[in-house]
N, C-alpha and C positions, 0 to 999 in steps of 0.2 A: 301712849302713842305720841302725844305732843312732846314729851321729854325725849323720846327716841328720835322723833323728827328733828327736834332742835339740836340734839347731839350729832346726828348725821350731817345736818347743815353746817354745824360748826367744825366738824372734823374732816369732812370730805367735800372738797370743792366741787366735785362732779354732782354730788347729791344736792348741794346748795344751788348750783346752776340749774339743775333739773327742776327743783321746786320753784325757783324764781322765773323759770321759763313758762310756767303754766299761765295762760292768759287770764288777766284779772277779771274780765267780764264773765269768763267761765266760772271762776271761783265764786264770784258774787252771785251769778245766776243759779248755781246749784243750791243756794239757800232757799229757793222756792219750796224745797222739800220740807222746810220748817213750818209750812202751813199745816202740816200734820200735827202741830202743837195743839190744834183744836181737840185732839184726843185727850189731852190732859184735862181740858174742861169737861169733856164727856165723862171721863173717869171720876172727876170731882162731883159731877151731878148724879152719878150712879153710887156715890158714897165709897168709892174705892181709893180715892185720894182726898186728903183734907189739909187744912191749914193754908198758908200763903203760897206754898210751893206750886200747886197745879195752876193757879191763876197767874202767878208771875211767869212761870215757864211757858204756859200756853199762850197768854196774851203777848208776851215778848217775842215768842217764835212767830206768831201770826203777823205782828207788825214788821218783823225782820223780813219775813217772806213776802209781804205785800209790797215792800219797797225794793226787793232784790232785783227784779227785772228793770225798773226805771233807773236804778243806780248802776246796774251793769251797762245799760245803754249810755249813761253819762260817762262811765269809765272808758267805754269803747270810743266815744267821740272826743273826749277831752283828755284829761290826765288823771292818773290815780291819786294825785295830790289835790284834786278838786275837793273843796271843803265838804260837799255833800257825800262824796265817797268815803272820806275819812270819818265823818260823823256817823254814817250808816254802819261802817265797819266797827267803830267804837261801841255803838249801841248793840250791835249783834254779839260782839264778844262779851260785853258786860252782861247782857241777858243770859248768856251761857254760864258765866261765872256765878251770877246771883242764883240762877236755877240750881246749880250744883250745890251751892252753899245752903240754900233753903231745903233741898232734898236731903242733904246729910243731917242738917240740924233738926229735921222733923221726922227722921226715921225712928219709929218706936223701938225702944230697947237698945238703941245705939248709945255708946258712951259719950258721943258728941251731941246727943239730943238736947236741944234747947227749947224747941217749940213742941208743946204738948197739945195736939189738936186732933182728936179722933183717931182715925186709922193712919194719919200721917202720910208718909210716902212709901208705904209697904208694897204697893202694887208695882213700883218701879224695880223691885228686886225679883220679879217673876217674868218669864218669857211671855210675850215678845217684847214687853216694855223695857226689860233690862238691856236690850240692844241700844236703846237711846243713850244712856250714860256710858255704855261700854264701847260703842262704835261711833254713833253719830256725833255726840258732843266732842270727842277727841278730833274727829275729822274736820268738823266745823271750826274748832279752835285752831287747828293747823292752818286751815284756809284763811282765817282772820289774821293769823300771825304772818302768813306769806304776804297778804295785802299790806300790813303795817311795815314789813321789811322792804317791800317795793316802794312804799311812800318814803321811807327813810332814805333808800338808795337814790330815788329821784331828787329828793331835796338836797342830798349831799352833792349829787352831780350838778345841780343848779348853782350851788354855792361855789363849787370849783370853777364853773364857767364864769361866774361873776368875778371871782378873784383873778382869773386869767385876763378878763376884759379890763379890770381895774389896773392890772400890772402893765398892760400895753399902752 
């Protein structure tokens, strides 16, 4: 999904405009759903997940969710280029990337398995948990990418304005 969204944004100006028109506070606010990362910790305590994956994914998601509404309010009041918005966005995206990497490398029987710790991440391959890496992670990655694209766009616009002022 993130690759398809990126390809659409690159190839179709209308798709790019539609994605960039989504309000940043909405994109950020939707991350409150990530509070459900507590279920990774529940699965770990029940012995259905093991290794560093459930703790990294669960705690990272909970932290991202806890700051989503305050950061969404900051983005609504000030600018998407506010350092707090950019830092939150970077943390949220990095959390997803690390969680996916740990999930893949702790999957028992996988050719990419590097972490051998009990049951590993096997529970994520079953419903309803498989919806997390198949649906939620790609959607949140797309959201974080849109926020970064808007940060870049606003910084470029600022630089153009500065250059125009300097030229006059």
